[in-house]
C-alpha positions, -999 to +999 in steps of 0.1 A: +003+000-001+012+036-004+015+061+021-021+069+021-042+038+012-054+040-025-091+031-026-115+018-056-149+009-061-138-027-060-116-020-029-126-040+002-122-024+037-105-046+060-102-044+100-075-059+116-079-064+154-046-068+169-026-052+139+005-047+161+008-082+168+030-108+147-006-122+129-012-083+124+018-073+112+022-103+084-016-096+077-008-054+068+023-067+046+001-088+024-027-062+025+004-039+010+011-057-019-027-055-030-034-014-027-067-015-052-080-043-039-081-038+000-083-007+021-080-004+060-111+007+080-096-001+116-067-009+136-061-020+175-031-020+193-033-028+228-010-009+244+018-006+214+013+030+210+042+040+188+039+012+167-002+018+161+009+050+150+033+047+126+006+022+112-021+049+113+005+073+093+007+046+066-026+030+062-049+058+074-078+036+094-109+058+099-103+043+134-079+036+157-085+015+192-060+012+222-063-009+253-071+020+279-076+056+283-041+065+289-025+050+255-056+060+239-046+098+250-011+093+239-022+079+201-047+112+199-015+134+206+009+117+183-021+119+156-030+156+161+011+163+160+011+145+128-020+165+113-038+131+108-080+130+112-081+093+130-107+089+155-090+072+183-115+046+209-104+025+238-110-007+257-140-036+249-164-008+237-140+003+214-130-032+201-166-035+195-168-005+177-141-014+156-152-051+149-187-039+139-177-004+118-181-006+081-160-028+064-163-062+047-134-085+066-122-084+099-091-099+110-095-115+142-057-115+158-061-105+193-044-130+215-062-145+247-094-144+260-097-104+252-108-112+216-136-132+225-161-104+224-152-079+194-147-113+177-180-125+184-195-088+175-179-094+141-197-125+135-233-113+145-225-083+119-221-107+091-189-101+083-159-123+069-140-131+098-104-145+100-102-167+128-064-162+142-070-160+177-080-197+191-099-183+219-134-181+206-138-215+188-120-231+222-144-216+246-173-213+227-171-233+192-214-240+192-219-199+195-198-190+168-210-217+145-247-210+153-245-167+152-227-171+118-255-194+101-281-170+115-262-136+106-241-148+073-210-143+085-180-161+067-159-178+089-121-186+074-095-200+097-064-184+098-041-207+119-018-227+091-033-263+102-068-253+099-063-232+068-050-260+053-076-282+062-101-260+047-077-259+015-084-294+013-120-297+015-142-296-012-148-261-026-183-259-012-171-267+024-195-253+047-181-243+078-193-264+112-205-294+090-188-327+082-182-331+045-193-365+033-165-389+027-140-374+053-125-401+074-104-379+092-086-351+097-048-353+106-030-317+122+005-314+116+030-298+140+064-294+143+071-307+180+081-275+191+118-266+203+117-297+227+106-325+206+145-341+212+153-328+247+156-355+276+130-350+297+148-348+324+162-314+312+126-303+308+121-289+345+152-263+339+138-247+304+140-213+306+112-188+291+136-176+262+143-214+254+103-223+250+101-193+230+124-198+203+104-218+178+126-236+149+103-229+124+079-204+131+082-169+141+055-162+170+045-140+198+054-154+233+026-168+245+015-189+217+051-199+213+052-215+250+019-232+238+039-245+205+067-258+233+040-275+254+020-283+222-012-269+238-013-250+212-020-287+191-047-293+213-067-262+210-063-267+178-079-299+181-110-284+200-111-260+173-111-284+146-138-301+158-162-269+155-148-257+123-151-290+104-182-310+127-157-334+135-155-357+169-123-353+187-116-391+180-117-383+138-088-354+147-049-370+145-023-350+160+012-359+140+045-347+144+062-334+111+095-315+122+101-299+088+068-277+090+061-281+051+031-302+052+004-278+071-023-305+074-042-334+058-076-346+050-082-385+046-112-395+026-131-426+029-114-439-006-082-437+012-074-405-007-049-382+015-050-342+007-024-325+019-016-283+018+021-278+014+043-243+013+067-227+033+063-220+071+049-181+067+017-172+080+012-150+048+003-182+029-026-188+049-035-149+057-037-142+020-056-174+013-087-160+036-081-125+023-084-131-014-108-162-010-122-180-033-095-161-056-059-166-049-036-135-045+000-131-042+012-133-003+049-124-007+062-157+005+092-177-013+080-207-034+091-244-018+118-258-032+114-299-027+146-308-039+159-287-009+135-300+016+147-332+004+126-351+028+096-352+049+095-370+084+065-377+104+060-395+140+035-395+169+036-373+195+045-384+234+015-378+255+039-384+285+065-358+273+038-335+266+005-338+286-013-305+276-019-326+247-039-351+264-057-323+291-073-304+257-083-341+240-103-345+273-115-314+275-125-317+238-144-352+253-163-337+281-173-305+261-198-278+277-170-254+296-142-278+301-126-264+270-128-226+285-115-237+317-090-254+302-080-221+280-082-200+310-059-221+332-032-222+306-034-185+298-027-180+337+001-208+337+018-195+307+020-158+321+032-173+352+060-189+334+069-161+315+072-142+345+093-171+362+069-178+389+065-212+377+083-238+358+079-252+325+066-281+335+044-265+362+024-255+337+007-285+327+004-293+363-016-260+370-037-268+342-048-304+354-055-293+390-078-265+380-096-288+356-100-313+385-108-284+406-130-267+387-165-285+374-175-283+341-212-269+330-230-264+304-224-236+276-252-227+266-246-190+262-217-162+265-224-157+302-221-190+313-188-192+292-175-160+309-180-171+343-165-209+334-134-187+322-136-164+353-134-195+376-109-215+355-084-180+362-091-176+397-085-214+405-052-210+382-041-179+405-049-200+437-030-233+428+003-213+416+002-196+451+001-224+470+034-242+448+065-249+466+085-219+461+115-241+450+094-257+427+086-224+408+117-213+406+133-243+393+156-238+363+146-201+361+180-184+369 
């Protein structure tokens, strides 16, 4: 895109929720390659004022949203000094305004449960919603599927694995429904940075090591989820809602090269795979342009250079988070919301060096055993489960032995 987005009659308006994060930045990179096809309607940037200001200066949205009043005031000052007439909003109300503002496409890339309400608002408004944050479908997948059916919204997955599955399904696939002839879905994962680390060394893992993913460039929270394989467990729950399958119809396959992003196996024995270099701009471009194909800026895949493709089954004893997520998927109700809440708090505590790497799964298991699962009939019940899960996780962390919490953290 040029310094000021060029708009044509055919240009589609795009809102990017979480524009200052890794997915948001990649989305803007793809959009910038197609200035006549897209323009920016709204951006949100949590508390990264300077980065959002630079994005506003380049893309000229009508609305920019910050997390709180202090950050919003700072952004207003910078925009005023630059002579830019861009409205600034804040908080949950501001995010909902951005999600429902006049636009054709909403990229939902706010990490954590904070992205739930604005993503649901975009679905209810009938947008094309590109779901990059896992929490909406993990916490209340049935609500999103029902609301999309009611409003006519299009739900397109951005996770590389779910986007790969979507590409391998029939072109008329409808979100939330199982396609005839599908036997199972195979979600691939790299295995993270500790795939071959001796189990005896995992207790000493540091946040820096956990965030050093071998193939993908991601935010800190998602990087830790990838290291514990909770990321893959959450994706299993998502896949059930997106593709209308049961947990036992989804298999996790470790694929260290991250070249095959996922596969669909059909009843006739065919297995369709989507391949490409590990770059999030590929699924982003696919969803932005769908059903057309547009350039993403990703370099072509060189199979000769890759040379080989390896696969193995995950070790559930090494990665207990996977088993906990599968258990939550089978239990249903508010179990996935409780799982997600406990994981967010535990990962945050690990990144703050208050618990050890192996304690993440211990916290989640303790919370799932302590907090009963109820029906997930409406958003209020789900948010209540999220609160109870977080409270239980905080309590669990506070009661951990200090020497256990500090192990390997220095």
